[in-house]
C-alpha positions as CSV (number, residue, x, y, z in Angstrom):
1,M,85.6,84.6,126.6
2,Q,82.5,85.9,123.8
3,I,80.2,88.2,123.5
4,K,77.8,87.6,120.3
5,G,80.7,85.7,118.8
6,H,82.9,88.9,119.3
7,Y,86.2,89.2,121.6
8,R,85.7,91.5,124.3
9,G,87.2,94.7,123.3
10,Y,86.6,94.2,119.7
11,A,83.6,94.5,117.3
12,G,84.8,91.3,115.4
13,G,85.7,91.9,112.3
14,F,87.5,94.1,109.2
15,L,85.5,95.3,106.6
16,R,87.4,94.6,103.3
17,V,86.6,96.6,100.5
18,N,88.0,95.0,97.1
19,L,88.0,98.5,95.0
20,A,88.3,96.8,91.7
21,T,85.2,95.1,92.1
22,R,83.6,97.2,94.1
23,R,82.7,94.4,96.5
24,T,82.5,94.9,100.5
25,T,82.4,92.5,102.6
26,T,83.0,91.9,106.8
27,D,86.0,89.4,107.3
28,T,86.2,87.7,110.4
29,K,88.8,85.5,109.5
30,Y,91.4,87.0,112.0
31,F,89.3,87.3,114.7
32,Q,90.1,83.9,116.5
33,Y,91.5,84.0,120.0
34,E,94.5,82.0,118.7
35,I,95.9,85.4,116.5
36,L,94.1,87.9,118.9
37,R,96.1,86.4,122.1
38,Q,99.3,86.4,120.3
39,F,99.0,89.9,118.3
40,L,96.4,92.0,120.1
41,G,95.4,94.3,117.4
42,G,96.7,97.6,115.4
43,K,100.6,97.1,115.0
44,G,100.4,93.8,115.9
45,L,97.4,91.9,114.4
46,G,98.8,94.2,111.1
47,S,102.1,92.7,111.3
48,Y,100.3,89.2,110.5
49,V,97.9,90.4,108.3
50,L,100.5,92.0,106.1
51,Y,102.7,89.2,106.2
52,N,99.9,87.0,104.7
53,E,98.0,88.9,102.5
54,V,100.5,91.3,100.8
55,K,102.7,89.2,97.8
56,P,106.2,89.0,97.9
57,G,107.8,91.7,96.0
58,A,104.6,93.5,95.5
59,D,105.0,97.2,94.1
60,P,103.9,99.3,97.4
61,L,102.1,101.4,94.9
62,G,100.7,98.8,93.1
63,P,97.4,97.6,93.0
64,D,98.6,93.9,94.8
65,N,99.2,96.4,97.9
66,K,97.1,96.4,100.8
67,F,95.9,99.4,102.9
68,I,94.7,98.2,106.6
69,L,93.8,100.0,108.9
70,L,93.6,99.0,112.7
71,T,92.0,99.6,116.1
72,G,93.5,98.2,119.2
73,P,91.3,96.5,121.8
74,L,91.4,99.7,123.9
75,T,90.6,101.8,121.5
76,G,87.0,103.1,122.0
77,T,86.4,101.9,125.4
78,G,87.0,104.7,127.6
79,V,90.3,104.1,129.0
80,M,92.2,106.9,129.3
81,T,94.5,108.2,125.8
82,A,93.2,104.9,124.1
83,S,91.8,106.7,120.5
84,R,94.8,105.0,118.5
85,L,94.3,103.5,115.1
86,T,97.4,102.1,112.9
87,I,97.7,101.9,109.3
88,V,100.1,99.4,107.8
89,S,101.6,98.5,104.4
90,K,104.2,98.2,102.4
91,G,106.0,102.0,102.5
92,P,106.5,103.1,99.2
93,A,109.3,105.7,100.6
94,T,111.5,102.5,101.5
95,G,110.3,99.2,100.5
96,Y,109.9,97.8,103.5
97,W,107.0,97.4,106.0
98,L,105.6,100.8,107.1
99,D,103.2,101.6,110.0
100,T,101.9,105.1,110.6
101,G,98.8,106.3,113.3
102,A,96.8,108.8,114.7
103,G,94.5,109.7,117.3
104,G,91.6,111.8,117.5
105,F,88.0,110.0,117.1
106,F,87.7,108.1,113.3
107,G,88.9,104.5,115.4
108,T,86.2,104.7,118.2
109,E,83.7,105.2,115.7
110,L,85.1,102.9,113.4
111,K,84.7,100.3,116.1
112,K,80.9,101.7,117.2
113,S,79.8,101.0,114.2
114,G,80.8,97.4,113.9
115,Y,84.1,97.3,112.3
116,D,87.9,96.8,113.8
117,G,89.9,97.8,110.7
118,V,89.4,98.3,107.2
119,I,91.1,96.3,104.4
120,L,91.4,98.2,100.8
121,E,92.7,95.9,98.1
122,E,93.2,96.4,94.2
123,A,92.4,99.5,92.9
124,A,89.2,101.9,91.8
125,D,89.1,102.4,87.9
126,K,88.3,105.8,89.0
127,P,89.1,108.5,91.6
128,V,86.0,107.6,94.9
129,Y,85.8,107.7,98.8
130,L,84.8,104.9,101.0
131,H,81.2,106.1,102.9
132,I,81.0,103.5,106.0
133,S,77.8,103.7,108.7
134,E,76.4,100.7,110.5
135,D,73.9,99.5,108.1
136,K,75.3,100.6,105.0
137,V,79.0,100.8,103.1
138,Q,79.3,103.1,100.1
139,I,82.1,103.3,97.5
140,L,80.7,106.8,96.3
141,D,82.3,108.6,93.5
142,A,85.3,111.6,93.8
143,D,86.1,113.1,90.9
144,R,84.9,116.5,92.5
145,M,87.3,116.1,95.2
146,W,90.1,114.5,93.3
147,G,92.7,117.9,93.4
148,L,91.0,119.4,96.4
149,T,93.3,120.4,99.4
150,V,92.6,117.9,102.3
151,D,90.8,121.0,104.6
152,E,88.7,121.8,101.2
153,T,88.2,117.9,101.1
154,Y,86.1,118.2,104.8
155,K,84.3,121.1,103.8
156,M,82.8,118.9,100.8
157,L,82.6,116.1,102.9
158,H,81.1,118.1,105.6
159,G,78.3,119.3,103.1
160,I,77.5,116.1,102.3
161,H,77.1,113.9,105.3
162,G,77.0,116.4,108.1
163,E,79.1,117.0,110.7
164,K,78.6,113.9,112.4
165,I,81.3,112.4,110.6
166,Q,85.1,111.4,110.9
167,I,87.0,111.6,107.9
168,A,90.6,110.2,107.2
169,A,91.5,112.2,103.4
170,I,94.5,112.8,101.2
171,G,95.9,115.8,99.4
172,P,97.2,116.7,96.3
173,A,100.2,115.3,97.1
174,G,98.8,111.7,98.2
175,E,97.0,112.0,94.8
176,R,100.7,112.5,93.1
177,R,101.8,109.4,94.9
178,S,104.6,111.3,96.7
179,K,106.7,109.2,98.7
180,I,106.3,111.7,102.1
181,S,102.7,111.9,101.8
182,S,100.1,111.7,104.6
183,V,97.0,110.6,105.4
184,I,94.8,113.6,107.3
185,I,92.8,111.9,110.1
186,D,90.7,114.4,111.9
187,G,92.7,117.2,111.5
188,R,95.8,114.7,112.9
189,A,98.7,113.4,110.4
190,A,99.1,109.4,109.9
191,G,102.6,110.9,108.7
192,R,105.8,109.2,107.7
193,G,106.5,106.7,105.0
194,G,104.2,107.7,102.4
195,M,101.1,105.8,103.4
196,G,98.9,108.5,101.2
197,S,100.6,107.7,98.7
198,V,99.2,104.1,99.4
199,L,95.5,105.6,99.0
200,G,96.4,107.8,96.0
201,S,97.4,104.9,94.3
202,K,94.4,103.0,94.9
203,N,92.2,106.0,93.6
204,V,91.0,106.6,97.7
205,K,90.5,110.1,98.3
206,A,88.6,109.6,101.8
207,I,87.4,107.2,103.8
208,V,84.5,108.5,105.7
209,V,82.8,107.2,109.0
210,E,79.5,107.8,110.3
211,K,78.9,108.3,114.2
212,G,78.3,105.0,115.4
213,S,76.0,104.0,117.9
214,G,77.5,100.3,119.0
215,K,79.1,99.6,122.3
216,I,82.1,97.9,122.8
217,Q,82.0,95.3,125.3
218,M,84.4,94.6,128.3
219,Y,85.4,91.6,130.0
220,N,85.9,93.2,133.7
221,P,84.7,96.7,133.3
222,E,85.2,97.5,137.1
223,A,88.7,96.6,137.0
224,M,88.8,98.9,134.2
225,K,87.5,101.7,135.6
226,T,90.1,101.2,138.8
227,V,92.7,101.3,136.8
228,N,91.5,104.2,134.6
229,K,90.9,106.2,137.5
230,G,94.8,105.8,139.0
231,I,96.1,106.7,135.8
232,Q,93.8,109.8,135.6
233,E,95.3,111.1,139.1
234,L,98.9,110.3,137.1
235,L,98.5,112.0,134.3
236,A,97.7,115.5,136.0
237,P,101.1,116.8,135.7
238,L,101.2,115.5,131.9
239,R,98.0,117.9,131.7
240,K,99.3,120.5,133.2
241,R,102.5,120.4,131.4
242,M,101.8,119.2,127.8
243,G,98.1,121.0,127.9
244,I,100.4,124.3,127.9
245,Y,103.5,123.8,125.7
246,W,102.4,120.0,123.8
247,S,105.4,117.7,123.1
248,S,107.2,121.5,121.9
249,G,107.9,122.0,125.9
250,S,111.4,120.2,125.1
251,I,112.3,122.4,122.9
252,A,114.5,124.8,124.9
253,Q,116.5,121.7,127.1
254,I,117.2,120.1,123.3
255,N,118.9,122.8,122.1
256,D,120.9,123.6,125.0
257,A,122.4,120.1,125.1
258,H,123.0,120.4,121.2
259,A,120.9,117.4,120.9
260,W,118.9,118.0,117.5
261,G,119.9,118.5,113.8
262,V,120.6,122.1,113.0
263,K,121.3,122.9,108.9
264,N,121.2,119.1,107.6
265,F,122.9,117.9,110.6
266,S,126.1,120.3,110.1
267,G,126.5,120.4,113.5
268,E,125.6,123.8,114.1
269,K,124.1,125.7,116.6
270,L,120.4,127.5,115.9
271,E,121.3,131.1,116.1
272,G,118.1,132.8,118.0
273,C,116.8,129.9,118.6
274,E,114.6,131.4,121.6
275,K,112.5,133.1,119.1
276,I,111.1,129.5,118.4
277,Y,110.7,128.4,122.0
278,P,107.3,127.3,123.4
279,D,106.6,130.3,125.2
280,A,107.2,132.4,122.1
281,I,104.9,129.9,120.3
282,R,102.1,130.5,123.0
283,E,102.7,134.4,122.6
284,K,102.4,134.0,118.6
285,I,100.2,131.5,117.3
286,W,98.4,129.4,120.0
287,N,95.2,130.2,121.5
288,K,93.3,127.1,122.5
289,H,93.2,123.2,123.0
290,R,92.0,120.5,121.8
291,A,91.6,116.8,122.9
292,C,91.3,112.9,121.6
293,F,88.5,110.7,122.5
294,A,88.9,109.6,126.2
295,C,91.7,112.1,126.8
296,P,92.5,114.6,129.8
297,I,95.6,115.9,128.2
298,A,94.4,117.9,125.6
299,C,97.7,118.4,123.6
300,T,96.5,119.5,120.5
301,Q,97.4,123.4,120.0
302,V,95.4,125.2,117.6
303,G,96.0,129.0,116.8
304,M,96.3,131.4,114.0
305,I,99.3,133.5,112.5
306,N,98.6,136.8,113.4
307,E,101.1,139.0,111.5
308,G,102.8,139.7,108.9
309,K,102.0,138.1,105.4
310,W,100.5,134.8,106.1
311,R,98.4,136.5,108.7
312,G,94.9,135.0,109.4
313,T,95.8,131.4,108.9
314,E,94.7,129.1,111.0
315,T,97.4,126.3,112.0
316,E,96.6,123.1,113.9
317,G,99.5,121.7,116.0
318,L,103.3,123.1,115.9
319,E,104.5,119.6,117.6
320,Y,108.4,119.6,118.3
321,Q,109.2,117.3,115.7
322,S,107.4,119.8,113.0
323,V,109.1,122.9,114.6
324,W,112.5,121.0,114.0
325,A,111.7,120.4,110.8
326,F,111.1,123.5,109.7
327,G,113.2,125.8,112.1
328,P,116.5,123.7,112.9
329,Q,117.0,121.9,110.2
330,C,116.5,124.8,107.4
331,G,118.0,127.2,110.0
332,V,115.0,128.7,110.3
333,N,113.7,130.8,113.5
334,D,110.8,132.7,112.1
335,I,107.8,130.6,113.6
336,H,105.5,132.5,111.4
337,A,107.3,130.8,108.8
338,I,107.5,127.6,110.6
339,A,103.8,127.7,111.4
340,Y,102.8,128.5,107.4
341,A,105.1,125.5,106.2
342,D,102.9,123.1,108.7
343,H,100.1,124.5,108.0
344,L,100.9,124.2,104.1
345,C,101.6,120.3,104.7
346,D,98.6,119.3,106.2
347,A,96.8,121.2,103.2
348,Y,98.4,119.1,100.7
349,G,98.7,116.3,102.9
350,M,102.3,115.8,103.9
351,D,104.8,114.5,106.5
352,T,106.2,117.6,108.3
353,I,109.3,115.8,109.3
354,S,110.4,114.6,105.8
355,T,109.2,117.6,104.4
356,G,111.5,119.5,106.3
357,A,114.4,116.8,106.7
358,T,114.3,117.3,102.5
359,I,114.2,121.0,102.4
360,G,117.5,120.8,104.6
361,F,119.3,118.6,102.8
362,L,118.3,120.6,99.4
363,M,119.5,123.9,101.1
364,E,123.1,122.1,101.5
365,C,122.9,121.2,98.3
366,F,122.3,124.7,96.6
367,E,124.8,126.3,99.3
368,K,127.3,123.9,97.8
369,G,126.5,124.4,93.9
370,L,125.0,121.2,93.5
371,L,121.5,123.0,92.7
372,T,121.2,126.2,90.7
373,L,118.7,129.4,90.9
374,T,117.3,127.2,87.6
375,D,116.8,124.2,89.7
376,T,114.4,126.0,92.0
377,D,112.9,128.1,89.8
378,G,114.6,131.0,91.2
379,I,114.4,130.5,94.5
380,E,117.1,131.3,97.0
381,L,117.0,128.0,98.8
382,R,119.8,129.1,101.4
383,F,119.4,128.2,105.4
384,G,117.8,130.2,107.2
385,S,115.0,131.6,104.7
386,G,111.6,131.1,106.5
387,E,110.1,132.3,102.6
388,A,112.5,129.5,100.9
389,V,111.1,126.7,102.9
390,V,107.4,128.2,102.7
391,A,107.9,128.3,98.7
392,A,109.7,124.2,98.7
393,V,106.6,123.4,100.6
394,E,104.2,124.8,98.5
395,K,106.3,123.5,95.2
396,G,106.4,120.0,96.6
397,G,102.7,120.2,97.3
398,K,101.8,120.6,94.3
399,G,104.5,119.1,92.7
400,E,105.7,122.2,90.7
401,G,109.2,122.1,88.7
402,Y,111.8,120.0,89.7
403,L,112.3,121.3,93.0
404,G,108.2,119.9,93.6
405,E,109.9,116.6,92.7
406,L,112.8,116.9,94.4
407,V,111.0,118.0,97.8
408,A,108.1,115.4,97.5
409,N,109.7,112.0,97.3
410,G,112.6,112.1,100.0
411,V,116.0,112.8,100.7
412,R,117.3,109.5,99.5
413,E,115.4,109.6,95.9
414,A,116.6,113.2,96.3
415,S,120.1,112.4,96.1
416,E,119.9,109.8,93.7
417,K,118.9,112.5,90.9
418,I,121.4,115.3,92.5
419,G,124.2,112.9,92.7
420,R,128.2,114.7,92.8
421,G,128.6,113.5,96.2
422,S,125.0,114.0,97.6
423,E,124.6,111.0,99.5
424,K,127.4,111.6,102.0
425,F,124.9,114.0,103.6
426,A,121.7,112.5,102.8
427,V,120.6,111.9,106.3
428,H,118.4,109.0,106.0
429,V,117.9,105.2,107.1
430,K,116.7,102.9,104.5
431,G,115.0,105.7,102.8
432,L,113.0,107.0,105.7
433,E,114.8,110.9,106.7
434,V,115.8,111.0,110.3
435,S,113.7,112.9,112.5
436,S,115.6,115.5,115.3
437,Y,117.2,113.9,117.3
438,D,121.0,114.1,116.5
439,P,122.4,110.8,117.1
440,R,126.1,111.3,117.8
441,R,124.5,113.2,121.1
442,A,122.3,109.9,122.0
443,Y,124.2,106.7,121.6
444,G,120.9,104.8,121.7
445,M,118.6,106.9,119.3
446,A,121.9,105.8,116.7
447,L,121.3,102.3,117.2
448,A,117.1,102.7,117.4
449,Y,116.9,104.5,113.8
450,A,119.5,102.2,112.5
451,R,117.3,99.3,113.1
452,A,113.7,100.5,113.5
453,D,111.2,98.5,111.1
454,R,109.8,101.4,109.2
455,G,113.4,102.8,108.6
456,A,114.7,106.1,110.7
457,C,112.0,106.8,113.5
458,H,112.7,108.5,117.1
459,V,109.9,106.4,118.9
460,R,111.2,103.3,117.9
461,P,112.4,103.3,121.1
462,G,112.7,106.8,122.1
463,T,116.0,106.5,124.1
464,H,116.8,110.3,124.1
465,G,114.1,110.6,126.8
466,M,116.6,109.1,129.6
467,E,120.1,110.2,127.6
468,V,119.6,113.7,126.9
469,L,116.2,114.7,129.2
470,G,117.0,112.5,132.1
471,R,113.7,111.3,132.2
472,P,112.8,109.4,134.2
473,K,116.4,109.0,134.8
474,S,119.7,110.0,133.4
475,I,121.6,107.7,131.9
476,D,125.1,108.3,129.8
477,P,124.3,109.0,126.0
478,F,127.8,108.1,124.8
479,T,127.6,104.7,126.4
480,T,127.6,101.9,124.6
481,E,127.1,99.6,127.3
482,G,123.3,98.4,127.5
483,K,122.2,100.6,124.5
484,A,121.4,97.5,122.6
485,E,119.3,95.6,125.1
486,M,117.6,99.3,125.7
487,V,116.4,99.2,122.6
488,K,115.8,95.8,122.4
489,R,113.4,96.0,125.3
490,G,111.6,99.4,124.4
491,T,110.7,98.2,120.8
492,E,108.9,95.3,122.2
493,M,106.9,96.6,124.7
494,G,106.3,99.7,122.7
495,N,105.2,97.1,119.9
496,I,102.6,95.8,122.5
497,L,101.7,98.1,124.9
498,W,101.5,100.9,122.5
499,D,101.4,100.2,119.0
500,A,99.1,97.2,119.2
501,S,96.3,98.3,122.2
502,G,95.2,102.0,121.4
503,L,96.8,103.5,123.9
504,C,98.7,107.0,123.1
505,K,102.7,106.9,123.4
506,F,102.2,110.3,125.4
507,A,100.6,108.7,128.0
508,A,104.0,106.8,128.4
509,W,104.9,109.3,131.4
510,A,101.6,107.9,133.6
511,I,101.0,104.4,132.1
512,S,103.2,102.1,133.1
513,P,103.9,98.5,131.4
514,K,102.3,96.7,134.5
515,N,99.4,98.9,134.4
516,G,98.8,98.9,130.1
517,L,98.8,95.0,131.0
518,A,95.9,95.1,133.5
519,L,93.8,97.2,131.2
520,V,94.4,94.6,128.3
521,N,93.3,92.0,130.6
522,A,90.5,94.0,132.1
523,V,89.0,94.6,128.4
524,T,89.8,91.4,126.4
525,G,89.8,88.9,129.2
526,F,93.0,87.1,127.9
527,E,94.8,86.9,131.1
528,I,98.2,87.4,129.9
529,N,100.6,86.2,132.8
530,G,102.4,89.2,133.7
531,M,104.9,91.1,132.2
532,E,107.3,88.1,130.5
533,E,104.5,86.9,128.2
534,F,103.4,90.4,127.3
535,S,107.1,91.1,126.4
536,L,106.7,88.1,124.2
537,M,103.9,89.4,122.3
538,G,105.6,92.3,121.3
539,Q,109.1,89.6,120.6
540,R,106.5,88.1,118.3
541,V,106.0,91.3,115.9
542,N,109.1,92.9,116.3
543,N,110.2,89.4,114.4
544,I,107.4,88.7,112.2
545,I,108.3,92.6,110.4
546,R,111.4,91.4,110.9
547,L,110.8,88.1,108.9
548,F,108.5,90.6,106.2
549,N,111.6,93.1,105.5
550,I,114.0,90.6,105.0
551,R,111.5,88.3,102.7
552,E,111.0,92.3,100.4
553,G,115.2,91.9,100.6
554,M,116.1,94.0,103.5
555,T,119.6,93.5,104.6
556,A,122.0,94.1,107.7
557,D,124.0,96.0,105.1
558,E,121.1,99.0,105.1
559,E,121.0,99.1,108.9
560,T,123.2,101.7,109.0
561,L,123.7,105.4,109.3
562,P,124.3,108.0,106.8
563,D,128.1,109.0,106.4
564,R,127.3,112.1,108.3
565,I,126.2,110.9,111.7
566,L,128.6,107.9,111.1
567,K,131.9,109.6,110.2
568,E,131.7,113.2,111.4
569,A,132.2,114.3,114.7
570,H,130.4,118.0,116.5
571,K,132.9,120.6,117.0
572,E,131.3,122.2,119.8
573,G,129.2,120.8,122.9
574,P,129.1,117.2,124.8
575,A,129.7,115.0,121.7
576,A,132.9,117.5,119.7
577,G,135.2,115.6,119.0
578,L,133.6,112.1,119.2
579,V,133.4,110.0,116.3
580,L,129.9,107.6,116.6
581,E,131.2,104.5,113.9
582,S,132.9,102.2,116.0
583,S,130.3,102.7,118.9
584,F,127.6,101.9,116.4
585,I,129.0,98.8,115.2
586,E,129.5,97.3,118.5
587,M,125.8,98.1,119.2
588,K,124.6,96.8,116.0
589,R,126.3,93.7,116.4
590,R,125.0,92.7,120.3
591,Y,121.6,93.9,118.9
592,Y,121.6,91.4,116.5
593,E,123.0,88.8,119.5
594,V,120.4,89.7,121.9
595,C,117.7,89.6,119.8
596,G,118.2,86.2,118.9
597,W,119.2,86.4,115.2
598,D,122.3,85.4,112.9
599,E,125.4,88.1,112.2
600,K,123.3,89.0,109.2
601,G,120.4,90.5,111.1
602,V,118.2,86.8,110.5
603,P,115.9,85.2,113.2
604,T,117.4,82.1,113.9
605,E,115.5,78.7,114.0
606,A,115.6,78.4,117.6
607,K,114.1,81.8,118.2
608,L,111.2,81.5,115.5
609,R,110.0,78.3,117.7
610,E,110.3,79.9,120.6
611,L,107.8,82.5,119.4
612,G,105.9,79.9,117.8
613,L,106.8,81.8,114.5
614,H,108.2,78.9,112.8
615,N,105.9,77.8,110.7
616,L,104.7,81.1,109.2
617,N,108.3,81.7,107.9
618,Q,107.4,78.2,105.9
619,G,104.7,79.8,104.3
620,K,102.4,77.4,106.2
621,G,100.8,79.5,109.1
622,L,101.1,80.0,112.4
């Protein structure tokens, strides 16, 4: 099971950095068979580390919180799509658990440099960045970078260290501790929940990793290659579809089904939506692809705005959720404004979903007279105005004025400041903005949003695939029957199959849970005995995060949806006239029951004993 003291699939330890004392060490205490066999890596191992290391009641933006970056055992092995890393912390937006992730090459090079992850603790007394190479770790001065945008920071770091580096950096939003700020890794955003502000609170501008020369050992390379070959063949149709349209390929279908939020989830339909369909984006913006490590899909679209006032702006992405956030959510069908707003979010280091969702909420406040031109620095913040969206993003990114403050800290905090009934249409769960899928159109998504560990999240799990798109099979979106079991199963399998292993969720169309288990066993040699045991590992992650959130004060009453979603019905389309509230209450009750939790959502002693977590709940460790 071991090679030179390291488990196969792992480098064998974390780089631990105390920013206050500037002491760096290699910490191997979590790399024990008993721990890895139960939590695997990524989000799974992160749940155990965070629970044990962050003091109860710690301020998310204080020195007692930790920034924990982890890879999975498949990351960097050559397994198709296995490039992912996960960052975990106590979340600034919610005050509870937060994890967010990214692909690219950063995780691979970190492992090849000898580290499975990085734990940052305490805070530096002035701006710094971390430089990691195989034989040397340095904490370097970042005074000249503080205040720079992400792309300016990248340019400076490449000038210092050359082109063969990978960078995770924050922009001005993270420096100012914006609760919707992100960490930009290899040009990809680890968004949602304000993770950029955790780095900012520690005075860390960036983490730089030199290209590593190490090799990641595997238990059974031939078995891995066999499974990998089959996956490559299964990925071919996905590669063709996503390589053309990335995640934006479903825009037309979602729009036709009345399944996304329009104008702050008011239930209206976006006029002229065809102007932001993927064919229009291809014609006006995209011109080439970019892939993550070991990924044949190459789903990232890179392009340029070729006309109008933002002409000449290079942009990457425009994935489905970003198009929604600055488009339908704000009533906008101007693809150039959407692309430029997306570009600005990457530059300032802001989560596109939360930024667009917050601007849509503020637009409704403006149209209802709860905000005035004085509040918005003269910006006519009305639905349908692409220029207003761009101006609001710039205000939030720069932290300018009252509007900038409202944008930069999300819907919940904005509603608390504005008051006057705005909480009735403030669409968030536990402080994290709801993403595009309207749960009134897919009841499984209603349950998924309400009880997701990091707040409203469309991939924990994403039931819309079957409820709206009919993939891989079609199910009734309006029934409550089986939805609790579906969300439980999807959450647990997602925890371990994707978020703990290092695999990309986009590969779910090709990599079945059975194939994922075969890959984990081939790489690690853990010999996990079938899907039942694999699922049990996902349950363990779900329950330890549950214990963390309850310890931090979360109650069952917070696992709900805003009044707009629960009590207001759509006026047209398949969900017209259907009020969600009573169905949601039944699904939530049933979900707690099937999870083995009591009526308040607290894991029972029997469930914790089944998962081997009962001593952990008493502060005794595993």
